N, C-alpha and C positions, 0 to 999 in steps of 0.2 A: 410409849410407855411413860415418859415424863408427863405427857398430857393427862394420862389416866391418873397418875399419882396426884397431879395438881387438882383434881376434882374429888379427892378422897373424902372431902367433907360432905359431898352429896350422898344422901342415904342410899339411893338405888345403886350408885356407882360403888359405894362402900360394900354393899352386899355382894355385888359382882366380884369385886376384888377379893373379898373374903373367900368366896367359893373357888376362885381361880387359885388362890394361895394354898387352899386345902388340897387342890388337885396337883400341886407342885409347880404351877405355872407362875413363877416369879420373874422379876426383871432380870435377876442374875442368871436364872436357868435359861431364859430365852436368849440372852446375849451369848451365853456359852455355846449354845447350838449354832447361832449365827457365826461365831468365830471359827467353828469347825467346818464351815462350808468352804468349798473350792470355788472362788469367784471366777477364775479363768475357765473352769469347766462349765460353770453356769453360762458365761458369755458365749463359749463355743457352742453349747447346746442351743442357745437362743439364735446364734448365727445359722446353725444347721437348720433350725426350724424355719427361718426366713428363706434360706437358700433352697431347702427341700420343697417349700411351697411353690417357688418359681420353677424348680426342676420338675416337679410333678406335672405342672401344666405343660411344660415343654415335652415331657415324656409322653403324656396322653396325646398331645398334638402330633408328635412324630409317629406314634403307633397308629393314630387315626389316618394320617396321610398315607402311610404304607398300606393300611387295610383298604382304603378307598382306591388307591392305585391298583391293588390286586383285583378288587371286585370289578372295577370299571374297565380294566384292560382284559382280564382273562375271560369273564363270562361271555361278553359279546363275541369273542373269537373262538368259542368252543365248537369244534366240529361234531356233528351228530351223524354217525354212519347210517346207511339205509336200514329201515325197519321192515323186515320181511319174514315170512314163515308160512306155515300151514295150520289152519284151525278148522276142525270138523269138515275136512275136504275142500276148504276154500283157500286158494292161494292169494296171498296179499303182499303188497310191497308199497312202502312209503319212502320216497327218496328226496334228495335235495333239501334235507332238513338243515336248519341253521339257527343259531341263537343271536343273529344280528339284530333281531327285533327286541332284544332284552331291555326292560325298563324297570326303574325303581325310583323311590323317593328318599330324599336325604333323611327325613325324620324317621324312616324305617330302618336306619342303620345304627347299630349300637356297638360301640367298642369299649370293652372293659378290661383294664389292665391293673393288676395289683389292687383290685377292689375299687378303683376309680373309674368312672364311667364318662364317656363322651357321647353326647347325643345332639341332634339338631335343635337349635333354640326354638322354643314354641312361638316366640313373637314373629310377626311377619317381617320378611327381609326384603324390602324393595330394592336393595342393592345387589340383588341376584345377578343383575347384568354385569357386575364387576367380576363375577366368576369367569374362569376360562370358558370359551365357547364350546369346548369339547367335554366339559364336565356335565354331570347329571344334575339338573335343576328341576325339582318337582317331577313333572311327567315328561321331561325332555328325553329323547333318545340319545344315549351317549355315542360319541365317535372318538377315535383315537386322538391322543394328544399330539401336538406338532412335534416333529423330530427335535430331540435335544431338550424337551421340556418335561417336567415331572408334574404330577398332580399336586396342587397346593391348595389347602383349605385353611383359611384364617380362623383361628379359634374364636376370635372376637366377633366375626361377622356371620359365620355359618354354623359352627359347632361350639358348644359350651362344655367346660369340664365341670361335672357335677361332683364337687368334692364331698358334699353331704351324702352322696350315694354310697360312700364307703362306710360299711357297718364296722365300727371299731371293735364290736363284740365278736364279729365273725372272723374266724381264722381263714386266711387266704391260703388255699392249697397250692402246692407247686404244680399240680396237674390242671389248675384253673387259672394260671397266672394271666393269660390273655385269652379273651373270648371275643370273637367277631360274629355278630348276629345280624343277619339281614332278613327282614320280613317284607311282605307285600310285593314280592317279585312277580312280574308279569312278562309275557313274551308273545310276540306275534310272528309266527313262522310263515313267511310269504313264499309263494311259488313252489310249494310242496307238490311233488308229482305222485299220483296214486295209480295203482294197478291192481285189479281184483279179477280172479278167474275161478269159476265154479267147476269142480271136477265130477259133478254128478248132475242129473237132470234138474233143471233145464239148461245146464251148461252156460250160464250167464258169464259174460266177461265185459270189462270196460276199463277205461283209463282216462286220466285228465289231471287237472290241477286241483289243489285242495287248500283250504284255509285252516290253519291250526292256531288256536288261541289257548294260552296257558295262563292261569292266574292264581293268586294266593300262594305263591311259592315262597320258600324260605331256605336259607343256607346258614349253617352254624359251623364255625371252625373253632376248635379248642386247642390251645397250645400249652405245653408243659415246660417248666423251667428245669433243666438238668445241668450237669457240669461236664466239662471235658478238659483234657490237658492241653496246655499251651506252653511253647518254648519261647522264652524271652529272647529277643534278638541281641540285646546288649550283653547280657550276662550268660546266656545259654541255660539259665535256670528253668526248670519245669514247674509251672504253677497251674492251679485250677482256675477256670473261668466259667461263668454261667453261659448257658446256651439254650435257646428255645428250640423245641421240636414239636412236630404235629402229634397231638395226643388223640384227637377224635374229630370226626366231621360227619355232618348229616345234611340231608337235603330232602325236601318234601314239596310236592305240587298237589294242591287240593282240587283244582278244577281244570278240565281239558275239554275244549269244544273242537270238534272235527267236522267240517262241512266240505263235502266233495262237490267239485264243479265238473261240468262236462256236458257235451251235446247228446250223449247217448240217451235213448228213451228209458233205459233202466237205471240211470244215475240215481233216481230217487230210491230205488230198491237198495242200491249199495249204500246210500246214506243211512238207511235203516240198519243195514248190516254193520256199518262203521261204528255204530254205538257199542258193538261187542268188543271193539278194539281200543276204545278210548282209555280204559284202565291199563291195558297192556302197553299202549304207547306211552302213557304217563310213567309207568314203571321203567320202561326202556330209557326214556330221557333222563329220569332220576338216576338210573344206574350209570349212564354215560357221564353225567355231571359228577357223580361220586368218584368215578375212576379218574376223571381229569383233575378234580380237586386234589386227589392223592398224587397224581403225576406232577402237577404244577405246584405242589406245596413247597418244593425246593426254591421256587422263585420268591415267594413271600418270606420264607425263612431266611434266605440270604439277606433280603432287604431289612427285615426286622432285626436280625442279629447285628447288622452293621449300624443301623440307626439307633438301637437301644444300648449299644456298647458304652456310651458315656454315662448311662443312667443305672448301671447294674447296682451301684452302691445305694442309690435312692430306692431302687426296687427292693433290695434286701432289707433295708431299714424299714420301709413302709410295710412290708409283708411280715417282717419278723422271721423270715427264712434264714437258715444258716447254710453256708457253703458245704459244711461237713455232712449235712443231712440230705443234700440233693443226690439224686440217682445219677450214676455215671452214664453218659450217652455215647453211642457210637454213630458212625456215619449212616448206617442203614436205618437206624431209628429216627435220625434227624430228618431224613428225606420222607419216609412214610412208615408210620408205626403200625397201622392197622389196615392191611389190604382188604378190599371188598371180598366177601366170601364167594361171590360169583365171578371174581376176576379169573381170567384164563378159560372161561367157557365160551365156545363159539359154535353157532348152529349154521349148518349148510343145508340147502334144499336141492334135491335131485328131481328133475322134471322129465327128462328124456327116458324113453323105454330102451335103455341100453344098460350094460353092466355098470354098477356103481363105480368101479375102477379104483379099488383100494386094495393094497397088499396088507393083509392082517396077520398078526401073531396071536395064535389061539392058545399057546401053552406057556404064557409068560408066568414067571414066578409069583407075580402079584395076584394071579387068578383072574385078571381082568382082560378084556378084549383090547388089544393094542394095535395102533396103526404103524405099519412099517414105513410106508410112503405112498404118495399118489403118483403113479408112473406117468410118463409122457403120453399124451394122447388120450388119457382116460377122461371119463366124464367128471370124475372128482376134480381133476386139474382144471377142466373147463369151468366148473362151478366156481372154483376159486378165482379164476381170471375174471369172471363176470362180476364178482364182488370186490375185485382189486385187492385180493388177499394173497400173500405169498404162500403157495402150497407147501413149501418146505417147513412151515411152522407146525404142520400137523404130524411131522415125523415123531413117532413115539407117543402120540396123543392117545388118550383113553376114550373109548366110545361110552357115553353115559346114558343116552336115551335115544329112542327112535319114535318119531311122530309124537313126542311129548310123553311117552311112556318109559318108565324105568323098570328094569327087570331084576328080580332077586337072583335069578340063575342065568349064567352066561349062555347056556344052551338056548334059552328062550330069546335072549338078545340077538344071538346069531341067527336064529330062525326069522326074527323080525327083519333083519338085514337081508336075508335071502328072499323074503317075500317080494315078488316082482312088481307089486303095485307101485304106481307113481301118482302124485308126488310123494317123496319120502324125505322127511326132515330128520337130520341126525345131529345130535348134540355131542360136542367133543370137549374134553378137558385137556388143554394143552400141556405138554410135558416140559419140565425144566431141562436145560441142556444136558445135565448129567444123565437123566433118565432116557432122553432121546438117544444119547450115545450108547447107553447100555443096551437098548433094544437093537440098535444097529449092529453092535458087536456080536450080540447073541445070534441074530439072524445070519450074519456073514459067517460065523463059526459053524452054525448048524448046516448051512448050505454048501460048505466047502469053498466059500468065496474068499477065504482068508489067504489063499495062496498067492503066487505072483500074478500081478495084473499086467495086462498089456497096456503100455502107455505110448502116447504119441511122442515123437522125438522132441517136441517142444516142452514136454513135461518132465523129461529125464534130467536128473541132476547132471549138470555139465561142468566139466573141469575147464577152466579158462586157460587154454594153452596159448602161448604167445603167437600172434599172427606174423607171418613173414611177408613183406611187401618187396616187390622188385619191378623194374621196368622190363619190357620185352622188346628186344631189338630185332628189326626185320631189315635185311640187306637186299636191295634190288640190284642185280648184276647185269641183266640184259638191257637191251635198248628199248624194250617194250614199255608202254605207259604203265604207270603205277596203278591208276584206276581208283583214286580216292577223292572224295569231295569233303571239304572241311567246313566247319561253322564255329563261331565263338562258343566257348564254354558258358554255362549258365551264369557263373560268377565272373566271367571275362578274365580268367587267369591265363588263357591261352586258346589253342584250337582243339576241337574235338572232331572225330570222324562223323560226318553227317550221313554219308551213303557210299556205296560202291558204284563206280562208273563203268558202264559196259563199253566194250570196244566195237569195232565195225561188225555188223551182222550179229550183234548181241553176244560177242565173245566175252568170256570171263577174263579179266585182266589180272595182273600179277598179285595185287594186294588181296583180292578176294580168293584167288587161287591158293595163296599161301595158307589161309585158314586161321592164322594166329591173331589177326586184327579183326575187331568187332565194332559195330556201330556204337558210338558214344565214347569210345576209347580216347584218352587225352594224349595229344602229341607232346612229348616231353623234350626230345632232343632231335636235332637235324645234324647229321654227320658229327655227333658227339657234342654239339653246342646246345646248351640249355635254352629252351624257348618258352619258359614260364615266367610270369610276372604280373603283379596285380595292376589294376586300373588300365588294362589294355596293353601294357608294355610287352608282355609275353606274346600276345597275339600279333602285335606289330613286328616283333623280332622274328617270329615264325614265318610270317608272310614275306619278309625281306629275304630270309635264307632260302625259302622254297623257290622264290623267283630267281635268286642268284645261282643256287646249286641243285635245283629240282631236276634238271635235265642231265646232270653229270652222273656217271656210273663208275664205280658202284656208289649207290646212295643208301645211307644208313638212316633209318627212321626208328625212333624209340617211342613206346607207348606205355601208358599206365591205365589200369582199369579205372573207370570213372568212380567218383565218390558222391555225385549228385544224381538222383534218379527221379525224374519227373513222371508222375503217373496221373492219368485222368480216369476217374471212375464214374460211370454213367448208369442211371437206371435204364432198363430196357424200354425203348420207345413204344414197342408193340403191346406192352402190358401183359405179355404172356407169363412172365414170372416176376414177382416183386418180393424178393427175400434178401436178407442181409443188409449191408450198409455199414456205416461207421461202427456199429455195435460189434462188428467182427474183430476190430483192432483193439488189442489190450495195450494200454499205455502205462508208463511209469515215469517218475521224475528222477533224473540222474545227472548230477553235475550241472544243474540249472538248464537242463535240456529235457525235452519230452521225447521219450524213447519208445519205439514200437518193440515190445518185448515178446509178444505172443499173439495167437489168434484165438478167437472164440467161435465155436461152431454155432449155427443158427437153426431155427426151426425150418424143416423142409417144407416143400409146397403142400404136402398133405396136411401137416399140422397147422401151417399158416392158413390153409383154406378151411379150417374148422372140421376136418374129418376126425372122427373119434374111433377108438378101439371098439370093434364090434360092427362097424359099418360094412355093408356088402358092396363089393365092386361088381357093377353090372354092365358097364360099357367101357371099351378102350377105342378111342377115335370112332365112336359110333358103332363098333362091332360088339355084339353081345357076348358076355362071359358070365359064368356062374348063374345066379338067379335071373340075369338078364336074358338068358337063352329061353327060359320058360316063359318069360314075358313076351318074347318075340315068336314063340311057338316052335323053337328049335329043341329037339329032344336030346342032343348029345353035346353038353358043354365041354369046352376044352379043359385039359388037365392043368394043374397048377404049374407044371414045368413049361407047358406051352404058353401060359399067360406070362411067365417070367421071360421066356424067349422073345415074346412080342415086345415086352417092356424094355428089354436090353438092346433091341435093334435100333441103331442110330437113325436109320431112315424114317422111323415112325415119329420122330420129334420135329417140332414141338408136339407133345402128346396131350390129349384131353381124356381125363378119367371121370367117370360118373359113378357116384356111390349112392346107395339107398339106405334109409334109416326108418324104422317103424314109426308111424305117427303116434302122437300121444292120444290114446283113446282109453276111455274108462267106461266099461259096460254099465256100471251103476256105482252108487256111492260106496258099496260094500265089496264089490268084486273087482279084480284086477284084469286089465286087458293085456298086460305085458306077457301073459302066458299064452296068448294067441299065437298061432303059427305065422312066421314072417311071410309077407306077401309084397312083392315088388310093385304090384299094381296100386296098392294103397299107401305105399311108403313115400316119405319125403326124399327128394333127390338133391344131391350136391355135386357140383362139377369143379374140377381143378385142372390147371394146365401146368406143364413143366417143360423146360428146354432140354434137360438131360435126365437120364435115369438116376444119376447121382443126386439130383435135386429133390427127388421124391421123398426120401427119408422115411420109408415105411416098410413094414414086413407083412406079407400076405400068407394066409394058410387056407387049406381046403377043408371044408366041412362036408356034412352029409349032402348027397345029391350034387356034389362038386361045386357047391356054393363057395365063392371066394370072399373071405372075410379078412379085414384088416386086424392083425393081432398085436402089432407093436409099432411104435414110432421112435425115431432117433434123430439127433441133430446132425446137420451136414455142413461141410465147408461152404461158405458163401462166396460170391463173386470176387470180393476184395481179397479174400484169402487166396483164392485161386490165382489171382494176378501176382500177389506178393510172395507166393511160395518159392519161386526160383531164387529169392534173395536169402533164403535160409541156407546156411552153410552145411557142410557134411556132418558137422557135430550138432546140428539142430539149433544153432544159435542165430539170433537176429542182431545185427549191429547197426540199426538205422535209427536216426533221429528225425523228427519232423522239422524240416527247415522252413517251409512256408506252406500256407493254405490259400489257394486262389490268389497267388502272387503277393500275399501279405506275409511278411517275415514274422516268425513266431518269436516274441521277445523272451528274454531270460526270466522274467517274472511270471510268465504264463504257467498255469497249473494244468494238470491233466483234464480237469473239469472244463476249463476255458477252451482248451483245444478241442475236446470232444463236442462241446456245445457248438463251436464254430463249424465243425464238420457236419454235425447233424442238421444245423440250420441250412447249410448250403445243399445238403442232400435232399431235404424235404422241400425246400423252396425252389431250387434250380434244377434238381434232378441229377446233379453231378457235383464232383469235387475234383479240384486240381491240387495235388499234393506233391511237393518236392521233398524226397527223403534224402538224408545225408549219412554216409558212413564216416563218422567223426574220426575214427582211428586212421583210415586211409587218407582222409583229407589232411590230417596233421602231417602224415608222412610225405604227401605230395608237396605240401607247402614248405616242408623242411628242405626240399630240393632247391628251392629258390634262395 
């Protein structure tokens, strides 16, 4: 101002000053405004500006690292379930689908947070070799990061923060706070397996490998900034904090190439037909990716909220958002805010000419056709097992469509289900747990099944009454031999009864004749003297006393029931029956011990052998029954009671049963063959074997012409349960811990999963398991005697 006044003699400067003074801009007025300014506030603002500039770059770098970590780790590991179904009478299936061949380029990744954008630098980067070997560089296929390492991308070498990309005139919405946009995604799905089968003339079928290429894919994730309550640890005060949640996600694949390989002469025909399924396959993969993006959103949200926590202040200042204006978030919203509209829809395909095998509820309050359950041995359950789907998830489900058709009236939908034509594709909408429970309760109430149920002793609520332990004393008064052979106990605490010794000419001696001593019993006292002690001391003392006083009479020997029980379980060597195994044993963790608490029944030989409800029994040990009699030219089949009498006769075991099932035949594309009369001559046959009647696990009923048909299946006790049942006390309790497996002691840190895996591995590899069980309560009591 002084300088301007100093040139007031200048004509131009004078004119300017005159205009300025007329406008009220004088030296005094300017100085008065300067004096009113808060210098400290100006300096703080300038400092924040410098600091925020650095924080913004760190913020975008952190968000970019987290986004890349998510994209590079999650996408390649995405599982894609088999793609199968029925289209215009053509059965199709593509399996072994995988996203391991996922590829992308760094320049096609865009991360925008609070209006600031991070993209790959346009300049060539010869230092790409400095990036981790497992990161995606240009067209390199990514692999997982080494254990303990995180994705790290230098903003200086790989990505740049485009601060100019922030449009200061544009208002940043809370729903668009963070956007991850990936373009140019491609994938090569190797070793895909294909299978096609035509159900009408000319009945073509084929299978082989396929190459699937996907290109021009894109994924977009949009995250919203909300707020949630947080309790401060120091003061206990409740405050609001910002939090990111998933707002929207999208996925698209523009191009799909499907090429079938195979040696069949008709492979070229199926390649023509495959063109019909390219769009359906693309939609299927997109849907799978969308579902997984939703399910895995919790992973990236946790990382983002942790990494961005130091920058919430910068974010709010940069965007101009106010905490009071943010929408409150809950946990459900944070994990997944917009589930896919097709989520919960599952399609199953029935191919066999047997009943569908579904229990249905026709009079539900919703007016829709509901599934009660898929019973054991049904074709429905078999279809689920083939697709590795738990059949229990369909309890309470709604039937939506049949063979791709949806019906306005439930009567028409039910008629479509009753139509015997195969294959039949049924689309289900899975029920939530509350609706499934409602359907179950309604059916049980209507059928009168809500009364008392018969329960096995192991399922009854048991009152733990105190157990009473005592030694049993046996006094030998005559001069005859005692007749006992001893051995060291498993833990070398003393001596145990190994066997009974016979007298001359095979006579039964005193101990066996008394009946109160059993093999395995522990010798606790000799003539009132304790003969128990760890590390072999008890065994040595017992041997000394028996040698000194064994021939004296009367001789008092006291015994305790053993607390260690070695058991050897073996698979049958003849292969006649192969059911059960470690799955029969229900384990729990208790006091750092793995305890056998119950038994699990297993599939009987009929169910294990793939026999389904509706199959016809035609032979028992080669003798015809039911429809088998007509096949063999016999006119009088046996009655159902005679069939059961034959099956219950122990001398007929091991038994071989042959069942027949109608072959899948279709007269034409439009007519069904399932309505044809059953013929044993043209049916497929299946044979099973069993060691006992109890192993069969099936119910038979007599149909017209005395045909014998399987009507139900049920679980049966397995061989391990049969061996261990005597250890259940009269109150239905088991008191046994797993002491060792194959002579390996079970450590205190072992979990039920570790123990079960060890048993299963031995059972599958060696065909047997050696397990020592321990009654911990009795063991403690016996050791207290010492």
